[in-house]
C-alpha positions in Angstrom: -0.1 -0.2 0.0 1.3 3.6 -0.7 1.1 5.9 1.9 2.7 9.2 3.1 2.7 11.0 6.3 1.2 14.3 5.6 2.7 16.7 8.6 -0.4 19.0 8.4 -2.8 16.3 9.3 -0.4 14.4 11.6 -1.3 11.1 10.3 -0.7 8.4 7.8 -2.5 8.9 4.4 -3.2 6.4 1.5 -2.5 7.6 -1.9 -5.7 6.8 -3.7 -4.3 8.2 -7.0 -2.8 4.7 -7.5 -6.5 3.1 -7.9 -7.3 6.2 -11.0 -7.6 4.5 -14.2 -4.4 6.0 -16.3 -5.0 7.8 -19.4 -3.8 5.1 -21.6 -6.4 2.9 -20.8 -9.0 5.4 -21.8 -6.9 5.8 -25.3 -7.6 2.0 -25.4 -11.3 2.1 -24.8 -12.0 5.2 -27.2 -10.3 3.1 -29.8 -12.7 0.3 -28.9 -15.7 2.1 -28.7 -15.0 3.7 -32.3 -14.5 0.3 -33.8 -17.9 -1.0 -32.6 -19.8 2.0 -33.1 -18.8 1.7 -37.1 -19.5 -2.1 -36.9 -22.9 -1.2 -35.8 -23.7 1.6 -38.2 -22.2 -0.2 -41.4 -24.0 2.5 -43.8 -21.7 5.3 -42.8 -18.1 4.9 -42.8 -15.7 6.6 -40.2 -13.8 8.5 -43.0 -17.6 9.8 -44.2 -18.0 11.1 -41.0 -14.5 12.6 -40.9 -14.7 14.3 -44.2 -18.4 15.8 -43.5 -17.2 17.1 -40.2 -14.1 18.3 -41.7 -16.4 20.5 -44.3 -18.2 21.9 -41.5 -15.4 23.1 -39.4 -13.4 24.1 -42.2 -10.3 22.1 -40.8 -8.8 18.5 -40.9 -10.5 16.6 -37.7 -9.4 14.0 -35.4 -11.2 11.7 -32.8 -11.6 13.4 -29.5 -9.8 11.7 -26.7 -12.8 10.5 -24.9 -15.7 8.7 -27.0 -19.1 7.2 -25.9 -20.5 3.9 -26.6 -23.4 5.7 -28.7 -21.7 8.3 -30.6 -18.2 9.1 -32.4 -17.1 12.6 -31.7 -14.5 14.7 -33.5 -12.7 18.0 -33.2 -10.8 20.2 -35.7 -7.0 19.4 -35.6 -6.8 23.7 -36.0 -7.1 24.9 -32.5 -8.7 28.0 -33.7 -12.2 26.0 -34.1 -13.9 25.9 -30.8 -16.4 23.3 -32.0 -16.6 19.4 -32.0 -19.0 17.3 -34.2 -20.8 14.3 -32.7 -22.5 11.6 -34.8 -25.2 9.7 -32.5 -26.8 6.7 -33.0 -30.0 8.1 -31.0 -31.5 11.7 -31.6 -30.8 14.0 -28.8 -33.8 15.8 -26.8 -32.4 19.1 -27.9 -35.3 20.9 -25.8 -33.9 19.2 -22.8 -30.5 20.0 -23.4 -31.6 23.8 -23.8 -33.2 23.3 -20.3 -30.0 22.4 -18.8 -28.3 25.4 -20.1 -30.9 27.6 -18.7 -30.1 26.0 -15.5 -26.4 25.3 -15.5 -25.5 28.3 -18.0 -22.0 28.1 -19.4 -21.4 24.6 -17.5 -23.3 23.3 -20.5 -21.9 23.8 -23.8 -24.4 24.8 -26.8 -25.7 22.2 -29.2 -26.9 22.6 -32.7 -28.6 19.6 -34.8 -27.1 19.3 -38.3 -29.3 16.3 -39.7 -28.5 12.9 -40.9 -25.6 11.2 -42.4 -26.8 7.9 -43.2 -28.5 6.7 -40.1 -26.4 8.7 -37.8 -27.8 12.1 -36.2 -25.1 14.9 -36.6 -24.9 17.5 -34.0 -22.5 20.4 -33.3 -21.3 21.0 -29.9 -19.1 23.9 -28.4 -15.8 22.8 -27.6 -15.2 22.4 -23.8 -11.7 23.3 -22.9 -9.3 21.3 -20.9 -9.2 17.4 -20.3 -12.0 15.2 -19.2 -11.5 14.4 -15.4 -10.8 10.8 -15.9 -7.5 11.7 -18.1 -6.1 13.8 -15.0 -7.8 12.2 -11.9 -4.6 10.4 -10.7 -3.1 13.9 -10.5 -5.7 15.4 -8.5 -5.9 12.6 -6.3 -2.2 12.5 -5.4 -1.2 13.6 -2.1 -0.2 17.3 -1.9 -2.6 18.2 -4.7 -5.7 18.9 -2.8 -5.7 22.8 -3.8 -6.7 21.5 -7.2 -9.2 19.0 -6.0 -10.6 21.7 -3.8 -11.1 24.0 -6.7 -12.9 21.0 -8.4 -15.2 20.6 -5.4 -16.0 24.3 -5.2 -17.1 24.4 -8.9 -19.2 21.0 -8.5 -21.1 23.0 -5.7 -21.7 26.0 -8.1 -22.8 23.6 -10.8 -25.2 22.0 -8.4 -26.3 25.0 -6.8 -27.2 26.4 -10.3 -30.3 24.3 -10.8 -31.8 25.6 -7.5 -31.0 29.3 -8.3 -32.1 29.2 -12.2 -35.1 27.0 -11.9 -36.2 25.9 -15.3 -39.8 25.4 -16.4 -40.0 21.6 -16.6 -42.9 19.2 -15.7 -42.4 16.5 -13.2 -43.0 13.1 -15.0 -46.3 11.6 -13.8 -45.7 8.7 -11.2 -42.3 9.5 -10.2 -43.0 9.1 -6.6 -44.5 5.5 -6.7 -41.6 4.8 -9.2 -39.0 5.7 -6.5 -40.9 3.9 -4.0 -40.8 0.8 -6.0 -37.1 1.1 -6.6 -36.2 1.1 -2.9 -38.4 -1.7 -2.3 -36.3 -3.6 -5.1 -32.9 -2.2 -3.5 -34.0 -3.1 0.0 -33.9 -7.0 -0.7 -31.0 -8.8 0.8 -29.5 -5.4 2.7 -28.0 -5.6 6.0 -29.8 -4.1 9.0 -27.7 -1.0 9.0 -27.9 -0.2 5.6 -31.8 -1.0 5.6 -32.2 1.7 8.4 -30.6 4.5 6.2 -32.6 3.2 3.1 -36.0 3.7 5.4 -34.6 7.1 6.1 -34.7 7.9 2.3 -38.2 6.0 1.9 -39.8 8.2 4.8 -38.3 11.3 3.3 -39.8 10.9 -0.3 -42.9 12.7 0.1 -40.7 15.8 1.0 -39.4 15.8 -2.7 -43.0 16.0 -4.1 -44.1 19.3 -2.1 -45.4 21.6 -4.5 -42.9 24.0 -3.5 -39.9 21.9 -3.9 -38.1 22.5 -7.2 -38.2 20.0 -10.1 -34.8 20.4 -12.0 -33.0 18.8 -15.2 -29.9 16.8 -13.8 -27.2 14.9 -15.1 -27.9 11.4 -14.8 -24.2 9.9 -15.4 -21.8 12.6 -13.6 -18.8 10.2 -14.2 -15.0 11.2 -14.4 -15.2 11.2 -18.3 -18.3 13.5 -18.3 -16.9 16.6 -17.0 -13.8 18.8 -18.1 -11.2 20.7 -16.0 -8.5 23.2 -16.2 -5.6 20.9 -15.5 -3.6 23.8 -13.9 -6.1 25.0 -11.5 -8.9 22.2 -11.1 -11.6 24.4 -12.3 -14.8 22.4 -14.1 -14.7 23.9 -17.3 -17.9 22.0 -18.6 -20.1 19.2 -18.1 -20.9 17.0 -21.1 -23.0 13.8 -22.2 -26.6 15.4 -21.4 -28.3 12.4 -23.8 -29.7 10.7 -20.6 -30.4 13.9 -18.6 -33.4 13.4 -16.3 -36.1 15.6 -14.9 -36.3 14.8 -11.1 -36.5 16.6 -7.8 -33.7 18.7 -7.1 -30.7 17.1 -5.5 -31.1 13.4 -7.2 -27.7 13.9 -8.7 -25.7 15.4 -5.8 -24.1 12.0 -5.5 -21.8 13.0 -8.4 -19.7 14.5 -5.7 -18.3 11.2 -4.9 -16.6 10.9 -8.2 -14.6 13.9 -7.5 -13.7 12.7 -4.1 -12.9 8.9 -4.6 -12.3 6.0 -6.8 -14.5 3.1 -7.3 -13.1 -0.2 -7.9 -14.6 -3.5 -8.6 -15.2 -4.3 -5.0 -14.7 -1.0 -2.9 -14.7 2.8 -3.0 -11.4 4.5 -1.9 -11.9 8.2 -0.6 -9.4 11.2 -0.5 -7.7 11.2 2.9 -9.1 14.9 3.2 -12.6 14.0 1.9 -14.4 14.7 5.3 -13.0 18.2 5.2 -13.9 18.6 1.3 -17.4 17.4 1.9 -17.6 20.2 4.4 -16.4 22.7 1.9 -18.9 21.3 -0.6 -21.8 22.1 1.7 -20.7 25.3 2.8 -20.0 26.6 -0.9 -23.4 24.9 -1.9 -25.5 26.5 0.7 -23.4 29.9 0.3 -24.8 30.0 -3.4 -28.2 29.3 -2.8 -28.9 31.2 0.1 -31.3 30.7 3.0 -33.6 28.1 2.7 -36.3 26.3 5.2 -35.6 23.3 7.2 -37.9 21.3 5.2 -35.8 22.2 2.1 -32.6 21.3 3.8 -34.0 17.9 4.7 -35.5 17.2 1.1 -31.9 18.0 -0.2 -30.4 15.2 2.2 -33.2 12.8 1.2 -32.6 13.6 -2.5 -28.8 12.9 -2.6 -29.5 9.7 -0.4 -31.8 8.4 -2.9 -29.9 9.1 -5.6 -27.0 7.2 -4.3 -29.1 4.2 -3.4 -30.7 4.6 -6.8 -27.5 4.6 -8.5 -25.6 1.8 -6.6 -28.5 -0.4 -5.2 -28.6 -2.4 -8.4 -25.2 -3.4 -8.5 -24.4 -7.1 -8.5 -22.6 -9.2 -5.8 -20.8 -8.0 -2.7 -19.8 -4.8 -4.5 -23.5 -3.5 -4.0 -23.0 -3.6 -0.2 -19.6 -2.1 -0.3 -20.8 0.6 -2.4 -23.8 1.4 -0.2 -21.9 1.1 2.8 -19.3 3.5 1.8 -21.4 6.2 0.1 -25.1 6.0 2.0 -23.7 5.6 5.8 -21.4 8.8 5.7 
């Protein structure tokens, strides 16, 4: 185990950066995803996509470092073209992306639909500067680099608070309370008593999320390390991408995204930065500082929404990992 004595904390701290996947692994994953994408879409070739994108951007293009399973994305080789072209298997809900922009402002890049190329939907996005967090995560989590991680936490607090401050006019999906209750029923099967008690806390609090005065918001449903970009030197979040699966839900259900910044998920456990408790406190201080004074019920609702979101995200994992993840994340 790699450890280092941090003098300001006075104890031995594990260097969890060793658990973070290195950039080379993401390069191989992206190459594989591109290959599989065009095996599924044999009516359109990679070269055709590149040629059309180059015509639009007026520049030769290359695949972006991070790809997706359902899309192929290229950027101009010229650094003077701040756009990317994305070819998608399925059509995006542009209205939902626009709602996300209304709520999160510059954290969400502009998107424009360019029509079809074969059986692919083509979009132009503003280029989000800086690397995806996954490519620099091992640096940010290294001991002695807390200043950058602290800035990322600060910006995630601003990002999260934006949906409270800039409430978008979205309608609550029908039957959501019943859907959430059923999900908790399913997740509860086979849980140990101490986690069941926490799940019951989320279950009993669900009605608070459906009060008429509590906001419904567009939220990112997959805030993983590959879906937001950072300034490598400062830690600032420069943008959040991949809004294809954005959800409309009670505010706060996506707050579990903080865990992606504070720790690393492995196949069987979750490893937290040694300063994660201090950084959590900093997140909440920053978050509530941005949204301003709110009622006791609203504060409790936000806590319940976060807790439910963690159960929803990790409660359907298979095997022992489910218990390990829920114990690490929901019992804090």
